[in-house]
N, C-alpha and C positions, 0 to 999 in steps of 0.2 A: 656573333656569339652572344652579345647582349640581348639580341632579339630572341634567341633560343631560351635564355634564362628567364626573360620576361614571360615567354610563353609557358615555361614550366611553372613559374610562380602563379600565373593566372590559373593554370590547371589545378595546382595545389590548393589555391584559395577556393576554387569552385568545388573540388572534391570534399574539402573539409566543411564547407558550408552545407553541402548536401548531407554529409555524414552526421553532423551535429545539429542540424536544424530541419529535419524532416517534418517537424510540426507545421511548417509552412505548407508542405505537401498535403497535410491533413486538411488544411483549409481548402486547397484546390480540389481535393478528392471527397470533400465532405458530403457531396450530394450522392455519392455512390453508396449502395446498400452494403453494409458489412456488419459483422458481429464483433463486439468488444470482448474477445475470448479471454484475454489476460485479466480482465476485470473479474473473471471468475477464479482468478489465481491459478490458472492453468497455463503455464508459460511455455512458449515455443522452446525455451532453453531445456525442456525436458529431454531433448535429444542428447544433451551433454551428460557425460558420466564422469564424476570425480571420484577419486580413489581414497582420499584422506579424510579420516574422522577427527573432529576437534571438539573441544569443550566450549569454546567461545568463537563466534564469528563476528568480525567487526568490519564496518566500512568507515574509512576516514575521508575527510574533505567532502563530506556529504552536504550538498547545498550549493546552488549556483544562482546566477541572475538570469531570469528568463520570463516567460509569460505563457498563459494558456487562454483558451476561449471558453467562456461560460455559455450556457444555453440562454437564448434570448426569448424564445417562445416555443410552446408546445400546443399542438392541435391534435387531440386524441378523441374528437367527437365521434369518430367512427373508424373502423378498420380501413375503409377505402380511402379516407382523407387524412390518415394519420401522418403528420409531418412535424418536424422540429427545425429550428433555426438557431445557429450559434451567432454570437455577436462579434463578428470580426472587426467591427469598427471600434470596439472597446476591449482590447485584450487585458487580461488580469495579470499585472506584473508581480513578480516576487523576487526576492533576493535574500541572501544570508544563510546562516547555518540551517541545515535540515530542509531548506526550501526545495520543492514546493510543499513538503509534508509539514511545514510549520503552519499551514492552514489547518482548519478543523478536519478531523478524520473520523471515520466510522470504523468499527471493529467487526470483522467477518469471520465466521467459523464454519467449516465444512466437515462432515462426518467421514469416517467413523470417529467420533469424539464424544467423550463424556466430560462436559465442562463442570468443574467442581468449585473453582474460585476464580474471580477476576478482580483486578485492581488497576485503577488509573491514578497516576501521581504526577505532581508538578514540583519544580524547584525554581528558585530565583536564578540559579546559575549552577552549572555542573560541567566540569571537564573530566575526561577519563582519568581515573586514578585519584581523583580528589577525595580527601578524607574528612575535611571539615564540611559542615552544612548538613542539610537533611531534605527529605522529600515529604510532601503532604498528600494524603490520600483524598481525592475528590470524587471517586466513584468506586463502588464495591459491590460484589455479588458473592454469596456463599450458599451453595446448594444444600448444605446440612440443615440450616435453620431458615432457608428461603429469604435471607436478607438481600435487599436490592436497593442500594443508595445511589441516586443519580444515574440510574440504569433503566433503559427502555428496551425491551426485547421485540424485535421486528423481523419480518421475513418477506421474501418476494412471493406472497400468497394471495395477492389481490387480483383485480381485474386484469385480464390478458388482452392487450391491444398490440397489433402487428408490429409497429415500428418501435414500441417501447418494451414489449415483454410484459411480464406480470408486475403489478404495482406493489409497492411497499405497503405493508399493513401489520397490525399487531398479530403476534402469534400467541397461541394458548400455552399452557404449562408444559405441553409435550414438545414445544419448539418448532412444530411443523404445521399445525392446524391454525387457521385464521381465528382471531378472537375479536370481540367487539370493543375491548378496552385493554389498556396496559395490564399485562399479567406476568407474574414472576415465574421464571423457568424452574421446573422441577428438576430433580436429580435424574436426568434422562440421557440416553445415548443417541446422538444423531447418527443415522446410517449414511452410507456412501451417497454422495450427491445431494444430501439434505443440508441446507445452509441456514444460518442464523445471523442476524445483524444486531449489533449492540450500539445504541446511541445514548446520549445523555437524556435527562428528563426535562430539559429546557425546551419548551415549545418554540417553534419558529413563528415569526410574524407573517403577514400576508405575503403571498408569492409575488415576486417582481424582481427585475434585474438589479435594481439598486437597493433592494430590501435586504434584511439581515441574513436571510438564507438563500437569496437569489430566487430564480424561477424554479418551481418544483411542480410535480405532477398534481393535477386536480384530484381532490378527494383522499389523499394519503394523510396519515398522521405524520406531520413534518416536525422533526426535532433537530436541534443542533448536535454537532459531533463534539469531539474532545479537542480542545485548543492547545496551543503553545508550542514553542520551539523546544524548550527543555521539559520533556515529558517522558513518562515511563509507563509501560503496560506490562502487567504481571498476570500469569495464568497458572492455575493448577488443573490438570486434566489427565484423562486417560485417552489413549489413541489405540483401542484394541483392534486386532485383526477383524476384518469384516466377515460375519458369518450369517447374516440375515437377509441379504439380497443377492440377486443374480450377478455373476461376473460380467454380464453384458451391461450392467448399470453404468451410466456415465460416471467418470471419476471413481471407479470401483477401488475401494481400499486405499484412497488417497486423501487422508485428512490434511487440513490446512487451517492456519490462523493468519489473517492478513489485515492490512489497513488500507482504506481508500479515502481519497478526498471526499468529504461528506456530501458534496454536491452530487456525486455520482448516484448513490442509491436513491436520493430524493427525486432525481429525474428518471434515470433508467440504468440499472446495472447491466442488463443484458439486452441492449437495443439491437435492432437490425439496421438502424440508421445511425451513423456515427454522430450526426448533428444532435442527437438526443442525449448526449453526455459530453462532459469535458475530458473524458479519459484519453481519447485519441490525440488531443492537443497537448497532453502532458501535465494534467493537474495532479497526478501522483498516485502511486500504489507502492506499498512496501509489504512484501511477503515475509512474515516472521518465521513461521514453521510451515514448510510445504513439502509434501511428497509429490515429486514431479511425474513419476510413472510407476507402473506396477513392478518393473524389474528392479527398482530401487525402493521398495516399499518400506524399508527401515532407515531411510536417509532423509532427514529434514534439511531442506535448503532454504537460504534467504536470498531474496532478489529484489532489486529496486527497478521499478518501471517508470522512468521519465526520460528526459533527453540530455542528461548530464553525461557527455562523453559517448553517446551512441545515438544513431538515428533510428534504431530498431526498437521501438517501445514494446512491441509484442514480446520479444525475447528478453529485453531488459538487461540489467547487469547483475549477474549472480555471483555471490561469494563462492570462490572455488574450494569449498570444503563443505562438510555436512556435520550435523549433530545426530546422534543416534536416537531413533524412535524405539522405545521399549514397550511393546504392546501389553505386556503383562504387569506393568508397574505404573504407579502414579508419577507423572512428570510435573516439574515446577520450573518456572523461569519466565523469560520474556525479552523485551527490548528496551534499551535505555537510549534516548536521544539527547546528546549533550550539546551545550551551547558552543562547544569547540568543533562541531561538525562531525562528531563520532556517532555511529549507530551500532550499539553493542548487543548482540543476541546471545543468550546463554540459557543453559539448563542447569539448575542446581537444586539439590534436595534441601539446601539450607534456606531457600526462599521463604520469606514470611510476608504477611499481608497486613501488617500493623498500620494504624492510622498515621504514624510517622516512621519513616525509615531513614536512619542515618547513613551518610555516605561511607562511613567506615564499615558498617554492616554490608552495604551493597557491594563494596569493593572486596570484602572477604568472600562473598558468594562467588563473584566473578573470578577471584584469584584461585579459589579452590577448584573451580571448573577448569581453569587454565592449567593448574598443576596436574590435574588428572589426565587431561587429553590435549593440552596446549591450545594455542590460539591461532586463527588464520585471519590476517588483516588484508583488506583490499582497499587501496587508495584510489579515489575517483579523480578524474581529470578536472582541471579548472577551466571552465568554459563560460562564455556569456552568449546566450541566444537572444538576439535583438529582434524587434518586431519586423524589421525588413529582411530578416533571414541571414544577416552577416554574423560572423564569429569575430569577437574582439581579438585584434592582432596580438596584443600583449599576452594573451592566454593561450595562444596557439603555438605550441612548441615546435611543431613540424615546420610551420611557415617561418618562425624565427630562425630555425636551423638553416633553412634554405637561404634566407636573406644573409645570414652570416657567411655562408659559403660563397655567395655571390660577391660579398664585399672583399673576401680574400682574393677572388679572381680579379 
C-alpha cells in the first residue's frame, strides 16, 4: 500500500511540474520554428465564452517566483541565415508582486481604435482600496493638442527578415507609415490588424546581453519601456466598429490594448523562431482590453500570459468576466498594478489624466464602476518555478493534500 501511495505521489509531482513549468519545454523546443501568436494579443482562450458583464475585472495574488530566458544573440544578416539564440545558461530570475510584469513593459494598441489620451503613472506604494497617497504621471499623450511627454510611437514597419518578422521603427503621424524620426501621433483611427507600440523616450545603450536593454535587433530605434511594480496605465479611446477594411482582414474588428515585456518588441514581436523572443519562456504579457473573437465583438477581456498556475502560456489565464465595448462612445479607464499583487482593470467615465492622481479619486472611479456593474475577481495560484523545473512543495496544494491523506493512512 505504501508503494502505491509513493507511486501516486511521484505521479502527482510529475504532473504538477509539467503543468506549472512548461517553460522548461520551451527551452527544449526552442529550435523548432513557431510563431508567438499570443504576443499579438490573440489568445487561444478566444474559444471560451463568458456570460457575465462587470464594471471591474481584478486579478489577485498576481506575481510569483520564476525565471525566463532572454535572447543572447541575433543573426539577421540574410534571410537564409537568420538565427537567434536564447541564453539558457543565464536565466533571468524574478519574484514579488506583479512579476514578471514588474519588469519594463511596452504598450501595444491594435485597431479599430482611435487613441485620444494615454497616461503612465507610478506610486511609492498602493494596495487595493487605499485612500491615502497619490500617483505621479511620468508619461502623457493627448491627441487634441498633440502633447507627447516621455512617449515614443513605434510600429513593426521596418525591414522584414524571415525568423524575426518586421523590425521595429518609428511611425509617422498616421500611426502606420514608417518615419525617419520620432513623430507625434495625430488624432487618427487605426484599422483592424494595424498596430502601434508606445515606449518611453529614454534611449537604450548599446545592444548586449548584460547591457541596460539587453540584446536587440540591429538598426532599430531602441527605447526603454515603462518600469515599476506599482504602476498604472490610463487610456481614453474609441473602439468603433470596423467599416473600412475587408472582413477577411486578420483580427477583423478586434481592437486590443495590451502590455509586453519590453524586450519582446526590441527583438521580435512576431518571430517564426521562438529563440528570437523571451515570450515563450514567460517574460510576460498582460492583455488589458481585448476582443477575443468576432462573435464577442462587444466584450473586452483581460488575460495574463505567463506560467503562474498554468503551463499553457498561449491560452494564459483569463479573468472570467468582461467589460462592455461601446463602439459609439468614448471609453476611459485602464489598469492599476498594486504592490499587494492586485491588477485592477476598469472602465470609468470619471477617469482623468492629471499630473497627480490621488488614491481617493482613483478609488472613487473604481467604486463607481463596481456599483454600476459589480466586480469579478480572479485569485491566481501561488507557485514557484525554479530553474530545474521543480515546483516548490509548500506552494503546491494538491501535493500537500495528498501527503496529508497519506499521513492519515
